[in-house]
C-alpha positions, 0 to 999 in steps of 0.5 A: 869548304865543301858542305855536308850535302856536297860530301854526302849528297843529302842534307842534315834533317831536323827531326823531333824523334830519332830514326828507327831503321838500321838503314839510316846509319851514317845519317846526321840529324838535328833532334829538335826535342833535345836540341842536339845533333845525332847519328847512328854509328856502326858498332863491333862487339862480342856478346856471350851466348848459350854454351855448347853441350860439350866442352871442346877445343880444336874442333871443325866448324862451318855455317852461319851465326844462325845455322852453324855446325861444329864437330870433332875436337878435343877434351884432353886427353881424349878426341871427340866424335861429337857434333852440334848445331847452333840455331842462333839461340843455342846448341843442339846435339847432332849424330856423332861423326864416325872418326873421333878427332881434333884439329880437323878442317870444316866447310859447307853449310849446316845441312851439308857440312864437311870435315877433313883430316885431323888427329887423335889426341893420344897417341898422335895419329894423323887422318886423311878421313873425309866425312860429309853431313846431310842434315841427319847423318855423317858418311865417309867419303874418299880420303885426302891424298895426304893425312894431316892435322891442323889444316885449314879448309874452305868451301863456304856454302858447298861441300862439292867444291871444297879446299884443304891446305897446310897442316902437320906433319911437316912435309905437308905444311904447304900442301893444298888439295881440292875436293869435287864431291867425289875425290881429292886432287893435289894443287899448288902449295901455299907460299908460306907453309904452316899448320895451326890453321884448323880454325882459320880457313875461309872463303870458297874453292875459287876464292879461298883465304888462309890466315895465321899459322905456325911454320916456325913460330906464330905468323900473321901470314895471309894468302888468297887462293884463286882456284889455281894459285896462292898469292900473299896478301896483307899480314894480320896485325897480331901474329897467331894460330889456332883461333876462330875465323870465317867468312868470304875472302872479302869479308872475313874475321879472325879472333883469339888464337896464339901458341903458347899464349893466347889473345883476345884480339879481333881483326876483320879482312876486306880482301886486301888488308886486316883492320884491328877491331875495338871488339875483343873476346871476353877472355883470351882463347886459343884452340877455339873455332869459328864460323860466320863472317865479319858482320856476324860471326861465332867463336866457341871452345878454348884450350884445353876444353871449354863450352864457351860461345860468343857472338860477333856482330858488326852493325848499327845495332847494339846487341844485348845478350840473353841472360838470367837476372835476379828477381823478387824472393819468395817469402817461404823457401821451399822445394817441390813447388809449382808455378803458373801465370805470367811474369807480372802476374804469376803464382807459386803454390804448394811445395815442401819446407819441413812438411807439405806446404799449403802456401800460395804466393803471387808475383807482380814482376818485382816481388811476391805477396801472400795469396790464399792458402790451398785447402790441401797441403801438398808437394809434387803437384801439377799446375796450369792457368793464369793468376785469376784462373789457375788449377793445381792437381794431384801431388803428395803429402807426408805419408807420402800419400798420393793425392787426387785433389784438384783446386781452382784459384780465382786470384785470391782463394782456392776452391775444391773441384772434381778430383783426378781419376788416378791419384798421383804425384810428380806428374806433369800438366798444362792448359787452362781452367776450361781445358787442362791436361794431366799426364805421367806421375807416381802412383801405386806401387810406390816408385813406379811411373805411370803413363796415365793421361787425363783431360779436364773439361772445366768441371771434371776429369776424363781418362784418355785411352792413350797414355804417354808412350813412356811412363814416367814420374820425377816432376814431369815437365809440360806446357801447351794446350789440351790439343797441342801439348808437350811432355818432357824430362822426368824419371822412368827411372833412370832420368830421361830426356824423352819428349812427347807431343799430344794432339788431343788424341794421342802422344807421339815421340819428339826429339830428346833433351840434350841432358836427361833429367828429372825434377826440372821446371817448365816455363809453364805458360810456354807452348808446344813449340816454344817452352823452356826446361829449367834446371833439374837433377842432375844437370851440368850448368851448361845444359841447365836451361834448354829451349824447345822449338817444336822440333828440337831442344837447344841450350840457352843461357845458364841460370846463376844458380842451377837447381831442381824442384823450383816453380817455373812459369811465364813464356820463353821470352820472359820466364821466371824460376822461383824456389827449388833446392840445391843442398837446402830449400831456396827462396831465390828468383831468377828472371830470363830476358832474351837477346835484344837489339837497339840502334846505336844512336849517339849524340854528337858533341864538340871536343 
């Protein structure tokens, strides 16, 4: 009998600790500490990801799991002109496509994408339109020779060498066209005509892949294109159409699909045959779209419309999706509350119960305990700093009178320090007890937002000659430092998604939130290039949380309870949200844990 060394070319190692590199996958070793044989095994799995901005179905998609794009689609009874980018963490809004449509084919990378064909939902109308994206806008290109919808498309990595095939109406079920960046040309037909391939096209113009379709009922038919002809390959194990898929011809995947029913089944393709994966979608779906490949894919949407997003990974790592989970509750339910500090050393102070609150509570990562009371009860203040060196400034009281008071916290008690030059509430703030920043808010006359910016130098406030470009109130969000700050959300009115960055001298406009809102909470210890905007009013649950990377906002995993006027603190990787308001004051806390990976180490046993 052959030995392990003879078969694999390496011996079974004896190790006191398990290996930590993915490249060790497949190696067997003996762990001398636990007296067990172990190995790192490859694993395929779907995990839930941040939701799309717009519920959708039958959209065009292309790109990779960390740089994807989706465009068009249906929100029945309407067709969509929306386009969104995925950055591996969440979705951000793109400029709209020029022609609203669904069941269109997609190809190319995120910054040079192509969409082709499609139709409008009511009344049905097939399009020949082609549009390309340059990273900032969509532009019309020459039409296909044949108007169609439900067609597949291929052109991984480029829009100047793309492919479109199949689709309705019936005379076009087998038609193939090639695009060279300036015009479309007719090519040899598919062997098995079909539509319903809008989510299925994969590969390149010279190595294309057509999979799953509806000629006269669902089919698992698979064909390969070599730049001239289509050849029949191994059929899918589950017959279906209108699912998610992507990848090169030799490393593709397919998931979901079906008509009229739907499936959760996932398969991978090696260029010759399909293999059914043990991984299945979280729920049966059709009319969805996909991108990526058999190692890292993305599936999104569902019929008739959903904003669901799932990530597919095939690796030696176990991926745990980012999510919000329950934390320790506040002792006192309240809204209009502000927070600062870290996940294991946080502060929630001020707020409103049935009257302005002077209460302070300290968070240790597990539970809250009472801290020293504020000298002045108030709500809608701003705050910054850490547990042992925090500031709370401005705010409102019962009149509601605007407050200029500034108080400093040392970890046990508050002390009054120099007041703001402009009394106000509903303002934003950030920084430290040595160098803080106050901006925006509500001052006289009642109801008006201000652009006023002030800098704290450790002992007093100085008015900046350059205020916000957009005056606002409504619990303005903020994070960062006195020389690198970011301000976002609030009410002009109306509610705004406007974002601005401060460099220590002046404010400049940044990209707006995907969902305009007021009364949101920031991850108060975030930075100008890494901050969360949490909850707010009004915000659909899908956009309940957004993250800013210094350039753009994208969706993040949703809160269990979407709310407004809570205390947010810590960073984007360990954010905490406590209290707030739905239809009543809340004391609940949620903590964010980001996506993580860990090697899939298994103990080997005899059976």
